[in-house]
C-alpha positions as CSV (number, residue, x, y, z in Angstrom):
1,M,0.0,-0.1,0.0
2,K,2.7,2.5,0.7
3,G,3.6,2.1,-3.1
4,K,0.0,3.2,-3.8
5,G,0.9,6.5,-1.8
6,F,-0.3,5.4,1.8
7,D,2.8,6.9,3.5
8,Y,1.6,6.7,6.9
9,L,0.1,4.4,9.5
10,K,-2.5,5.7,11.5
11,K,-3.3,2.8,13.6
12,I,-3.2,-1.2,13.4
13,T,-6.0,-2.8,15.9
14,A,-8.1,-6.1,16.0
15,V,-11.5,-7.4,16.5
16,D,-12.7,-10.2,18.3
17,Y,-16.0,-11.8,16.3
18,T,-15.9,-15.0,18.3
19,D,-15.5,-17.1,15.6
20,H,-12.5,-15.4,14.0
21,L,-10.2,-12.5,14.5
22,E,-9.7,-9.5,12.3
23,V,-6.9,-7.1,11.9
24,V,-7.3,-3.6,11.0
25,Y,-5.2,-1.5,9.5
26,L,-5.8,2.2,9.0
27,L,-3.6,4.0,6.4
28,Y,-3.6,7.4,5.1
29,N,-2.4,9.1,1.8
30,T,-0.9,12.5,3.2
31,K,-0.6,13.7,-0.8
32,E,-4.0,13.0,-1.6
33,R,-5.4,13.2,1.8
34,K,-7.2,9.8,1.6
35,D,-7.5,7.0,4.3
36,E,-7.7,3.2,3.7
37,I,-8.7,0.5,5.7
38,V,-7.5,-2.8,5.3
39,R,-8.7,-5.7,7.1
40,V,-7.1,-9.2,7.3
41,K,-9.7,-12.1,8.7
42,L,-7.4,-14.6,11.0
43,D,-8.5,-18.1,12.8
44,P,-8.0,-17.2,16.5
45,E,-6.4,-20.7,17.0
46,T,-3.6,-19.9,14.8
47,A,-3.6,-16.0,14.4
48,E,-0.5,-14.7,12.9
49,V,0.4,-11.9,10.7
50,P,3.6,-10.4,9.1
51,T,5.2,-7.7,10.5
52,L,5.0,-4.1,8.9
53,M,8.0,-2.7,10.8
54,K,10.3,-2.1,7.9
55,I,7.5,-0.5,6.0
56,Y,5.9,1.4,8.7
57,P,8.4,1.8,11.3
58,S,5.4,3.3,13.5
59,A,3.9,-0.4,13.7
60,D,6.0,-1.4,16.8
61,W,3.6,-0.4,19.6
62,Y,0.8,-1.7,17.8
63,E,2.2,-4.8,16.7
64,R,3.2,-5.3,20.3
65,E,-0.6,-4.3,21.5
66,L,-1.6,-6.7,18.9
67,F,0.3,-9.7,20.7
68,E,0.0,-8.5,24.1
69,M,-3.8,-8.1,24.0
70,F,-5.3,-10.6,21.0
71,G,-2.6,-13.2,21.3
72,I,-1.7,-12.8,17.6
73,N,1.7,-13.4,16.4
74,I,3.4,-11.0,14.7
75,Q,6.0,-12.9,12.0
76,G,9.4,-11.3,11.7
77,R,9.2,-9.7,15.0
78,E,12.5,-10.2,17.0
79,T,11.1,-8.6,20.3
80,K,8.6,-10.2,22.6
81,K,8.8,-7.4,25.0
82,L,5.4,-6.6,27.0
83,L,3.6,-3.3,27.0
84,L,2.4,-3.9,30.5
85,E,5.6,-4.8,33.0
86,L,3.1,-6.9,35.3
87,W,1.2,-8.6,32.7
88,N,1.2,-12.4,32.3
89,G,1.2,-12.6,28.6
90,V,-0.9,-15.6,28.7
91,D,-4.4,-14.8,28.5
92,F,-5.4,-12.0,26.3
93,P,-7.7,-9.7,27.8
94,L,-9.2,-8.5,24.6
95,R,-10.5,-11.4,23.5
96,K,-14.2,-12.6,24.4
97,S,-13.0,-15.9,25.5
98,F,-10.9,-14.0,28.7
99,T,-12.1,-14.6,32.1
100,W,-11.7,-12.1,34.9
101,G,-10.7,-13.9,37.8
102,K,-8.7,-16.8,36.6
103,P,-5.5,-17.7,38.7
104,Y,-2.3,-16.1,37.2
105,K,-0.2,-18.0,35.4
106,K,3.4,-16.9,34.6
107,M,4.4,-16.4,31.0
108,E,7.0,-19.3,29.8
């Protein structure tokens, strides 16, 4: 998309539809002042997308958030450092299957 003039990454987020996950990329063309939304449908059991860090360096924190909050693995990322220091990194709070009050599990 960068080759088509979408030179700015506004946001990456995800949505849990219970039967599938969807990663949503919000891109912006600064010359033409146009937005573009790109959606990727994923199986919740094997959720994985390639990193956009080489194309859009601003994808760093968004990709970390996808991993930590939704459990979506990012192919090509070396760092798996968590955003929330005390988070266990095992259960994913923005998935509908998340249950509050579960016993704490440590990340392996």
